[in-house]
VOPAGU-2260 file (C-alpha; in pm, 1 decimal, decimal comma):
REM VOPAGU-2260
SITE   aa  ch    i         X         Y         Z
SITE  MET   A    0   20320,6   -9352,4    8283,8
SITE  MET   A    1   19998,0   -9453,3    8121,5
SITE  ALA   A    2   19786,5   -9320,5    8411,9
SITE  ASP   A    3   19959,6   -8987,1    8389,0
SITE  ASP   A    4   19887,1   -8967,8    8015,4
SITE  THR   A    5   19518,6   -9048,1    8074,1
SITE  GLU   A    6   19487,0   -8784,0    8342,0
SITE  HIS   A    7   19656,2   -8528,8    8117,4
SITE  GLN   A    8   19423,5   -8615,3    7831,2
SITE  ASN   A    9   19118,4   -8573,9    8055,8
SITE  ARG   A   10   19237,8   -8236,3    8171,6
SITE  THR   A   11   19301,0   -8130,3    7814,3
SITE  ASN   A   12   18953,0   -8245,7    7709,1
SITE  GLY   A   13   18797,9   -8062,1    8009,0
SITE  ALA   A   14   18979,5   -7744,1    7920,0
SITE  GLU   A   15   18865,1   -7775,3    7561,2
SITE  ALA   A   16   18502,0   -7845,1    7667,2
SITE  SER   A   17   18470,8   -7552,5    7909,3
SITE  PRO   A   18   18430,1   -7276,3    7643,8
SITE  ASP   A   19   18159,8   -7480,8    7467,7
SITE  ALA   A   20   17974,8   -7540,3    7793,2
SITE  ALA   A   21   17991,5   -7172,8    7882,2
SITE  LYS   A   22   17861,7   -7080,8    7539,9
SITE  ALA   A   23   17573,8   -7326,8    7576,4
SITE  ASP   A   24   17491,8   -7184,4    7917,7
SITE  VAL   A   25   17478,7   -6833,5    7771,8
SITE  GLN   A   26   17253,9   -6953,3    7489,5
SITE  ASN   A   27   17027,8   -7133,8    7733,4
SITE  ALA   A   28   17008,4   -6825,4    7955,5
SITE  GLY   A   29   16922,2   -6612,0    7649,7
SITE  ALA   A   30   16651,7   -6856,0    7547,3
SITE  ASP   A   31   16511,6   -6856,9    7901,6
SITE  ALA   A   32   16508,3   -6477,2    7914,0
SITE  GLU   A   33   16335,2   -6463,3    7574,6
SITE  ALA   A   34   16075,5   -6719,3    7687,5
SITE  LEU   A   35   16017,6   -6522,1    8008,8
SITE  ALA   A   36   15975,9   -6196,9    7816,6
SITE  GLY   A   37   15729,9   -6370,5    7584,3
SITE  ALA   A   38   15533,0   -6509,6    7879,6
SITE  ILE   A   39   15521,1   -6165,6    8044,9
SITE  ALA   A   40   15402,5   -6003,6    7721,1
SITE  GLU   A   41   15138,0   -6273,0    7679,1
SITE  ARG   A   42   15026,3   -6224,0    8042,1
SITE  ASP   A   43   14999,7   -5847,7    7992,1
SITE  GLU   A   44   14799,2   -5898,9    7672,4
SITE  PHE   A   45   14557,0   -6136,4    7847,7
SITE  LYS   A   46   14529,1   -5894,5    8140,8
SITE  ASP   A   47   14450,9   -5608,3    7903,7
SITE  ARG   A   48   14189,5   -5819,1    7724,9
SITE  LEU   A   49   14034,2   -5917,7    8057,0
SITE  LEU   A   50   14013,9   -5555,5    8174,9
SITE  ARG   A   51   13862,0   -5447,7    7843,1
SITE  THR   A   52   13608,4   -5729,4    7855,9
SITE  MET   A   53   13514,8   -5642,5    8214,2
SITE  ALA   A   54   13471,5   -5274,7    8117,6
SITE  GLU   A   55   13256,1   -5371,5    7817,8
SITE  MET   A   56   13041,9   -5599,5    8034,6
SITE  GLU   A   57   12992,8   -5320,7    8290,9
SITE  ASN   A   58   12892,3   -5078,4    8014,6
SITE  LEU   A   59   12655,5   -5339,4    7872,7
SITE  ARG   A   60   12502,7   -5396,5    8217,0
SITE  ARG   A   61   12444,2   -5023,2    8268,2
SITE  ARG   A   62   12303,8   -4979,1    7918,4
SITE  THR   A   63   12071,5   -5276,4    7965,9
SITE  GLU   A   64   11949,1   -5141,1    8300,8
SITE  ARG   A   65   11883,6   -4802,8    8140,0
SITE  GLU   A   66   11699,0   -4962,5    7845,8
SITE  VAL   A   67   11488,5   -5177,5    8079,0
SITE  ALA   A   68   11401,1   -4871,8    8290,3
SITE  ASP   A   69   11309,3   -4675,3    7975,6
SITE  ALA   A   70   11099,6   -4965,3    7848,8
SITE  ARG   A   71   10908,9   -4974,5    8176,1
SITE  THR   A   72   10855,5   -4599,1    8179,2
SITE  TYR   A   73   10771,7   -4542,9    7814,2
SITE  ALA   A   74   10608,8   -4873,3    7711,7
SITE  VAL   A   75   10258,9   -4720,9    7740,5
SITE  THR   A   76   10344,2   -4403,8    7546,7
SITE  ASN   A   77   10127,8   -4473,9    7240,1
SITE  PHE   A   78    9836,5   -4604,7    7446,9
SITE  ALA   A   79    9857,4   -4307,5    7685,4
SITE  ARG   A   80    9863,6   -4064,4    7392,6
SITE  ASP   A   81    9545,4   -4222,8    7257,6
SITE  MET   A   82    9380,4   -4200,0    7599,9
SITE  LEU   A   83    9437,6   -3824,5    7607,7
SITE  ASN   A   84    9159,2   -3784,4    7350,4
SITE  ALA   A   85    8921,0   -3953,3    7592,1
SITE  ALA   A   86    9038,6   -3722,2    7872,2
SITE  ASP   A   87    8983,0   -3418,5    7647,0
SITE  ASN   A   88    8630,7   -3532,4    7557,8
SITE  ILE   A   89    8539,8   -3586,1    7923,0
SITE  ARG   A   90    8666,0   -3236,8    8007,1
SITE  ARG   A   91    8468,7   -3088,4    7715,6
SITE  ALA   A   92    8154,3   -3268,2    7833,3
SITE  LEU   A   93    8188,0   -3110,2    8178,9
SITE  GLU   A   94    8269,7   -2765,4    8040,8
SITE  SER   A   95    7965,1   -2778,5    7812,7
SITE  VAL   A   96    7737,8   -2768,2    8120,0
SITE  PRO   A   97    7694,7   -2407,7    8240,4
SITE  ALA   A   98    7811,0   -2340,7    8596,0
SITE  ASP   A   99    7463,7   -2234,7    8715,2
SITE  ALA   A  100    7302,6   -2545,8    8562,9
SITE  ARG   A  101    7560,0   -2763,3    8729,6
SITE  GLY   A  102    7500,7   -2597,7    9065,7
SITE  SER   A  103    7122,6   -2642,6    9046,9
SITE  ALA   A  104    7130,4   -2991,9    8894,2
SITE  GLU   A  105    6907,2   -3252,0    9053,5
SITE  GLY   A  106    6813,9   -3613,6    9012,3
SITE  ALA   A  107    6947,4   -3802,9    8711,4
SITE  PHE   A  108    7116,9   -3496,0    8563,5
SITE  LYS   A  109    7313,4   -3440,6    8884,6
SITE  GLY   A  110    7407,4   -3809,0    8890,4
SITE  LEU   A  111    7526,2   -3786,5    8530,4
SITE  ILE   A  112    7751,7   -3487,8    8605,8
SITE  GLU   A  113    7893,7   -3655,4    8915,3
SITE  GLY   A  114    7954,6   -3973,5    8717,0
SITE  ILE   A  115    8145,2   -3783,8    8448,7
SITE  GLU   A  116    8353,7   -3603,7    8714,1
SITE  LEU   A  117    8430,6   -3936,3    8883,2
SITE  THR   A  118    8534,1   -4087,1    8547,6
SITE  GLU   A  119    8765,7   -3792,3    8483,1
SITE  ARG   A  120    8930,7   -3829,0    8824,7
SITE  ASP   A  121    8975,4   -4203,8    8782,6
SITE  LEU   A  122    9124,1   -4160,3    8437,1
SITE  ALA   A  123    9367,4   -3896,2    8567,5
SITE  LYS   A  124    9473,3   -4126,5    8854,6
SITE  THR   A  125    9521,0   -4418,7    8616,6
SITE  LEU   A  126    9736,3   -4212,1    8381,4
SITE  GLU   A  127    9941,7   -4079,2    8671,7
SITE  ARG   A  128    9992,3   -4432,2    8805,3
SITE  HIS   A  129   10154,9   -4515,0    8472,4
SITE  GLY   A  130   10382,1   -4208,8    8479,3
SITE  VAL   A  131   10163,4   -3968,7    8280,9
SITE  LYS   A  132   10131,9   -3627,5    8446,1
SITE  VAL   A  133    9952,4   -3306,0    8358,3
SITE  VAL   A  134   10158,1   -3002,9    8255,9
SITE  GLU   A  135   10029,7   -2694,7    8437,5
SITE  PRO   A  136   10200,2   -2399,7    8267,4
SITE  GLN   A  137    9965,1   -2120,4    8376,5
SITE  GLY   A  138   10178,1   -1828,0    8499,1
SITE  GLN   A  139   10505,4   -2002,9    8411,4
SITE  ARG   A  140   10768,8   -1896,4    8160,7
SITE  PHE   A  141   10709,7   -2038,1    7812,8
SITE  ASP   A  142   10908,3   -2359,1    7758,3
SITE  PRO   A  143   10923,9   -2472,4    7392,8
SITE  ASN   A  144   10998,4   -2828,0    7509,0
SITE  ARG   A  145   10669,4   -2849,7    7701,0
SITE  HIS   A  146   10444,7   -2583,4    7548,8
SITE  GLN   A  147   10322,7   -2484,7    7206,0
SITE  ALA   A  148   10243,9   -2116,2    7162,4
SITE  MET   A  149    9918,3   -2060,0    6974,6
SITE  PHE   A  150    9896,4   -1681,3    7005,6
SITE  GLU   A  151   10039,6   -1380,1    7189,2
SITE  VAL   A  152    9850,1   -1173,2    7442,8
SITE  PRO   A  153    9953,8    -806,9    7494,0
SITE  ASN   A  154   10015,5    -771,4    7867,7
SITE  THR   A  155   10257,7    -528,8    8031,4
SITE  GLU   A  156   10193,0    -653,7    8384,0
SITE  VAL   A  157   10370,7    -989,3    8354,6
SITE  PRO   A  158   10715,6   -1071,9    8218,4
SITE  ASN   A  159   10739,3   -1117,0    7844,2
SITE  GLY   A  160   10696,6   -1482,4    7741,3
SITE  THR   A  161   10477,6   -1584,3    8036,7
SITE  VAL   A  162   10197,5   -1834,4    7978,2
SITE  VAL   A  163    9874,7   -1642,2    8045,0
SITE  GLN   A  164    9621,5   -1877,3    7889,7
SITE  VAL   A  165    9600,4   -2256,2    7844,6
SITE  VAL   A  166    9398,0   -2367,2    7542,9
SITE  GLN   A  167    9466,6   -2739,3    7575,1
SITE  THR   A  168    9618,3   -2932,0    7865,1
SITE  GLY   A  169    9963,8   -3080,7    7810,4
SITE  TYR   A  170   10103,6   -3406,3    7945,7
SITE  VAL   A  171   10444,8   -3557,2    8015,2
SITE  ILE   A  172   10546,8   -3919,4    8059,6
SITE  GLY   A  173   10863,7   -3967,3    8260,7
SITE  ASP   A  174   11105,0   -3700,0    8136,9
SITE  ARG   A  175   10947,8   -3673,8    7793,5
SITE  THR   A  176   10668,3   -3459,3    7659,6
SITE  LEU   A  177   10371,3   -3674,7    7568,0
SITE  ARG   A  178   10170,6   -3380,6    7435,7
SITE  PRO   A  179   10267,5   -3013,1    7458,7
SITE  ALA   A  180   10024,0   -2774,5    7622,1
SITE  LEU   A  181    9866,0   -2530,9    7375,8
SITE  VAL   A  182    9907,4   -2188,8    7531,1
SITE  GLY   A  183    9877,6   -1814,6    7487,1
SITE  VAL   A  184   10192,3   -1621,1    7574,0
SITE  SER   A  185   10225,7   -1266,0    7707,5
SITE  LYS   A  186   10383,2    -994,4    7498,4
SITE  GLY   A  187   10505,2    -645,2    7579,8
SITE  GLY   A  188   10601,2    -692,8    7946,8
SITE  PRO   A  189   10946,3    -672,9    8107,3
SITE  LYS   A  190   11213,1    -927,6    8017,4
SITE  PRO   A  191   11185,6   -1246,2    8227,3
SITE  ASP   A  192   11442,9   -1333,9    8491,9
SITE  ALA   A  193   11569,9   -1678,1    8390,3
SITE  ALA   A  194   11635,3   -1785,0    8748,5
SITE  LYS   A  195   11300,6   -1665,4    8887,3
SITE  ASP   A  196   11073,9   -1769,2    8602,8
SITE  LYS   A  197   11209,3   -2116,0    8533,1
SITE  PRO   A  198   10912,4   -2337,0    8436,9
SITE  ALA   A  199   10789,7   -2534,6    8736,5
SITE  ASP   A  200   10702,3   -2832,6    8516,9
SITE  ALA   A  201   11043,1   -2847,7    8351,5
SITE  ALA   A  202   11238,8   -3164,2    8418,8
């Protein structure tokens, strides 16, 4: 009789415990699901941060490469601009000698002229080696980014706005204008064709 009572009591206790156990299981499952959702959200946040950081690093790398390239190209800008005065003076020295005197020059005078010409060529090569190039606008359409108009020349034979005279040589360094060419521009001719008369020295 006693064994039967014990077995009955155990069954009763088991029946009473089952709802509590089921409730605990549901709570545990809810907690697990919440923890999983939190972990997924945290993973997504870290992934987003990683992607943003990688994108920022790539942008920084490209910007640094561009800045380094610009520094290499334009580091000598101020020095090159100062050297242009020397180039102008050498050109003026050569132009001050009349063509007939230059052709008939002999001895020391001939050597002097040749020395000045050699100096001018070497200076031009040195400047070009460092990215400084001469702007040659003669016959090209006027470009305000590369040329500075000093006067207008009435001329009906060439398109309006064509460079017909160069007063002072211009120079560029890389893609930038180091010194604009001082020019005379035609006036009174036909309108220029933008496609045909695009400046040859434009970047």
